[in-house]
C-alpha positions in Angstrom: -10.8 -22.9 -0.3 -7.9 -24.9 1.2 -6.9 -26.6 -2.3 -5.5 -23.0 -3.3 -2.7 -23.2 -0.8 -1.6 -26.4 -3.5 -0.5 -23.4 -5.9 3.0 -22.4 -5.9 2.1 -18.4 -6.7 -0.6 -18.7 -3.4 2.7 -20.2 -1.3 4.5 -17.6 -2.5 2.1 -14.6 -1.7 1.8 -16.0 1.9 5.7 -16.2 2.6 6.0 -12.4 0.8 3.1 -11.7 3.4 5.0 -12.7 6.3 8.1 -11.4 5.2 6.9 -8.0 4.4 4.8 -7.6 7.8 7.7 -8.2 10.0 9.3 -5.4 8.0 6.5 -3.2 7.9 5.7 -3.6 11.7 9.7 -2.8 12.4 10.7 0.0 9.8 7.1 1.5 9.7 7.4 2.4 13.4 10.5 3.6 13.1 9.4 5.7 10.3 6.5 7.3 12.5 8.2 7.8 15.5 11.0 9.8 13.7 8.5 11.5 11.4 10.4 10.3 8.2 6.9 9.5 6.1 7.7 12.3 3.6 11.0 11.1 3.1 10.1 7.5 2.8 7.6 8.4 0.0 10.5 10.5 -2.0 12.7 7.1 -1.8 9.9 4.3 -2.7 8.8 6.7 -5.9 12.8 7.2 -6.9 12.6 3.1 -7.2 10.4 3.4 -10.1 13.6 4.8 -12.0 15.4 1.3 -10.9 12.4 -0.7 -12.2 12.7 0.8 -15.8 16.5 0.4 -15.7 16.1 -3.2 -15.1 13.6 -3.5 -18.1 16.4 -1.3 -20.3 19.0 -3.4 -19.6 17.7 -7.0 -19.0 18.4 -7.7 -15.3 15.7 -8.1 -12.8 13.9 -4.9 -12.0 13.8 -5.0 -8.2 17.9 -4.9 -8.4 17.6 -1.9 -10.4 14.9 -0.6 -7.7 17.3 -1.5 -4.6 19.9 0.6 -6.6 18.0 3.8 -7.2 16.7 3.7 -3.3 20.0 3.4 -1.7 20.9 6.2 -4.0 18.3 8.1 -3.3 18.4 7.9 0.1 22.1 8.4 0.8 21.5 11.5 -1.0 18.5 12.9 1.1 20.5 12.3 3.9 22.9 14.5 2.6 20.9 17.1 1.4 19.3 16.9 5.3 23.1 17.5 6.3 23.8 20.3 4.7 20.7 22.4 6.5 19.3 23.3 3.1 16.1 25.5 3.9 14.2 23.7 1.3 15.0 20.6 1.8 11.3 19.0 1.1 11.7 20.2 -2.3 14.4 18.3 -2.8 12.9 15.4 -1.7 9.9 16.1 -4.1 12.4 16.6 -6.7 13.5 13.2 -6.4 9.7 11.9 -6.0 9.2 13.3 -9.6 13.0 12.5 -11.3 12.9 8.4 -10.3 8.9 8.3 -11.9 10.0 10.1 -15.3 13.6 8.7 -15.1 11.6 5.5 -15.1 9.0 6.7 -18.1 12.0 7.5 -20.3 13.8 4.2 -19.7 11.1 2.4 -20.8 10.6 4.5 -23.9 14.0 3.7 -24.9 13.3 -0.1 -25.6 12.4 -1.7 -28.8 9.0 -3.6 -29.2 6.0 -3.3 -26.8 6.6 -1.7 -23.3 6.3 -4.2 -20.5 3.0 -4.0 -18.0 4.1 -2.1 -15.4 1.0 -2.5 -13.4 2.4 -4.6 -11.1 5.4 -2.2 -10.0 3.3 0.3 -9.9 0.1 -1.0 -7.8 1.7 -4.6 -6.6 0.4 -7.8 -7.3 1.3 -9.9 -4.8 -0.1 -12.9 -6.8 3.0 -12.4 -9.2 5.8 -13.0 -6.9 8.3 -15.8 -8.3 11.2 -17.4 -6.9 13.6 -14.7 -7.3 11.5 -12.2 -5.8 10.8 -14.4 -2.7 14.6 -14.9 -2.3 15.4 -11.3 -2.6 12.6 -10.3 0.0 14.1 -13.2 2.0 17.5 -11.6 2.3 16.6 -8.1 2.8 14.3 -8.8 5.6 16.6 -10.9 7.3 19.4 -8.0 6.7 17.0 -5.6 8.4 16.4 -7.7 11.3 20.4 -8.4 11.5 20.8 -4.8 11.7 18.1 -4.0 13.9 18.9 -6.6 16.1 22.3 -5.2 16.7 21.9 -1.9 17.5 18.3 -2.3 18.6 19.4 -0.5 22.4 20.8 2.3 20.4 17.8 2.4 18.3 15.1 3.1 21.5 18.0 6.1 22.7 18.4 7.7 19.2 14.5 7.3 18.4 12.8 9.0 21.6 15.9 11.4 22.5 18.5 12.2 19.6 20.5 15.1 22.3 20.6 12.5 24.9 21.9 9.5 22.5 24.4 12.1 21.5 25.4 12.6 24.7 26.1 8.9 25.2 28.4 8.9 22.6 26.3 7.6 19.9 27.1 8.0 16.5 23.6 9.6 15.5 24.9 10.0 11.3 25.4 6.4 11.6 22.2 5.4 13.0 20.6 8.1 10.5 22.2 6.8 7.8 21.4 2.8 8.3 17.9 4.1 9.1 17.5 5.3 5.3 19.3 2.4 4.1 16.9 0.2 6.2 13.8 2.0 4.1 15.3 1.9 1.2 15.5 -2.3 1.7 12.0 -1.8 2.9 10.9 -0.1 -0.1 12.0 -3.4 -2.6 10.7 -5.9 -0.3 7.1 -4.0 -0.2 7.2 -2.9 -4.1 5.5 -6.2 -5.4 3.2 -6.6 -3.0 1.4 -2.9 -2.9 3.3 -1.4 -5.7 5.5 2.2 -5.7 2.0 4.0 -5.4 0.6 2.5 -2.3 3.6 1.3 -0.7 3.8 4.1 2.2 0.3 3.2 3.4 0.8 -0.8 3.6 4.5 0.4 5.4 2.8 2.8 8.0 -0.4 2.5 8.2 -0.1 -0.8 10.4 2.3 1.1 12.7 0.1 4.2 12.8 -2.5 1.4 14.1 -0.4 0.2 16.6 0.3 3.1 18.1 -3.3 3.8 18.6 -3.4 0.6 20.9 0.4 0.8 22.8 2.5 3.4 23.2 5.5 1.3 24.4 8.2 0.9 21.6 8.6 -2.9 21.5 5.2 -3.9 22.6 3.9 -1.4 19.5 6.5 -3.2 16.9 5.1 -7.0 17.5 1.3 -5.5 17.5 2.3 -3.4 14.1 3.2 -7.1 12.5 0.3 -8.8 13.7 -1.9 -6.2 12.4 0.0 -6.0 9.3 -0.2 -9.7 8.9 -3.9 -9.5 9.3 -4.4 -6.9 7.1 -2.4 -8.7 4.4 -4.2 -12.0 4.8 -7.6 -10.7 4.5 -6.9 -8.1 1.6 -5.7 -11.0 -0.1 -8.5 -13.1 0.8 -11.3 -10.1 -0.3 -8.9 -9.8 -3.3 -9.6 -13.4 -4.1 -13.5 -13.3 -3.3 -14.5 -10.6 -5.4 -11.5 -10.9 -8.0 -9.7 -7.4 -7.7 -6.5 -6.0 -7.3 -4.6 -7.7 -4.3 -2.5 -4.6 -3.6 -5.0 -2.4 -3.7 -7.3 -4.6 -1.4 -4.6 -5.1 0.9 -4.2 -1.3 1.0 -7.8 -0.2 1.4 -8.1 -2.8 4.1 -4.9 -1.5 6.2 -6.5 2.1 6.1 -10.0 1.3 7.0 -9.1 -1.0 10.1 -6.5 2.4 11.1 -9.8 4.5 10.8 -12.0 1.9 12.7 -9.4 2.0 15.8 -8.9 5.4 15.6 -12.7 6.3 16.1 -13.0 3.4 18.6 -10.2 4.8 20.3 -11.1 8.2 20.4 -14.6 7.2 21.9 -13.3 5.1 24.4 -11.5 8.4 25.2 -14.5 10.6 25.5 -16.3 8.3 27.3 -13.7 7.9 29.9 
């Protein structure tokens, strides 16, 4: 079994798992705390348009995904700021529009269309050197921004009104958060794919919230859970020869339901 660690694609997969687990644990906790799961799903699905654009104009699809994710994140923020009654409809339209544009761009290509399964459903074993460099840079950026503004984030997450009273620029923090979500989407695309990405992003943090309520502890626990889920999911996919993205996501969801029922049982018996 240890012999497979000599393969470069396995080494790339393990590094990607470590980096993505850090992002899932931190950003996932914030998304759950601020109830931004629907918005995050909208940003994730919009990224498909960028993937298609990358294939059409022959540049790396992850760059296209990042561009579309950022445009989607900033546009959604503008809609929310306008106090539009039906902002959820706009998010759903972004969701569908991004997917439709991806399909349209692919249809414009000459010859046979590329296989998009790894972007839709994930394939961590296909992570190449460019993907790994991109994921590493984006992870470092996410960590730097969160470290610099961590104390402000804590106030903003738990009491936005108090944050405003304390003179914090909450609009800036929200814009920054949406940009970080866009970065996280790109980091996770190659692992779980656009379709299943939101489960991988939120399941470890949701599981951690059942174990501990303190923000710092939840983030650390979520990182560890995400790392455990991804490693076990990858191992299961190797043993049973099934898709790695689906295996990781299914195992992540299973762990959440197990912990949820276990904690529920403990509370009932206490």
